[in-house]
N, C-alpha and C positions, 0 to 999 in steps of 0.2 A: 504493500500501499505506500502510496505517497505521502509525505508529510501535508500536503495540503488537504487531502482527504482525511487523514486523522484529525488535524486541527477543525475540520470543517463538522467531523462528525460530535468533537468537544461542544464545539459550539451551539450547535444543534441540541444537545443533552442540556449544556447551560440554559439556552433561552426556555425550554420545556420546562425545566425546574423552576425558572424564575416566574414561568406562568401560576405553575401549579402551587408552589410555596406562596408566591406573593411577600415574601419576608424573611428576615432571619432574625430569631429571637436568642437571646443571650442572656445570662444573669451574672450578677458580681454582688460580692457580700461588701456592704457599706457598715463601718462602723460607726455606732451611735456615742457609745461613752467606753474609755479606755483608763479605769484608774486602778492601778496595781495588777494586781490577779484578776480583778473583776472586769470582765468585757461585754458590753451588750452591743448587738449588731443583727442586721437583718437583711434579709437577701430581696437585692432588687432586679427587676428584669424590665430589659429594653429590646425594643423591636426595631429594625432596621431593615423601611422596605425596599423590595426592587421594583424599580420603575418599570412599568410594563412596555415604554418606550425603549427600554434597555433590552428586554427580553426579545424583542418584535427586531430588534436592530443584530442582536446575536443569532437569532433564527436564521434571519435572511442572509447575513455573512456566512454561517454555517453551509445553507444549502448553496450559496454561489462558491464556496470552496470544495465542495463535495463534487459540485459539477465541473469545477475547473480540474479538479486531479484526476476526474473520470476520462476527461477529453485529451489531457497529456499523456496518459498512459495508452490510448490507443493506437 
């Protein structure tokens, strides 16, 4: 397989996952009180949305690279 085809397939997968998931959620622990051996903290979750426009661009670029990769191998 040509490198362009492999990168194209990865971009297509990235675009599909972007549409399916819609965002990446991650959590981190935030300390509220830290007094000697006593610590009070809570877990905070944040979501980083993935733009549908970026997913669309990734999908289109992936299809283009797969087409270019298949034409150059013939």
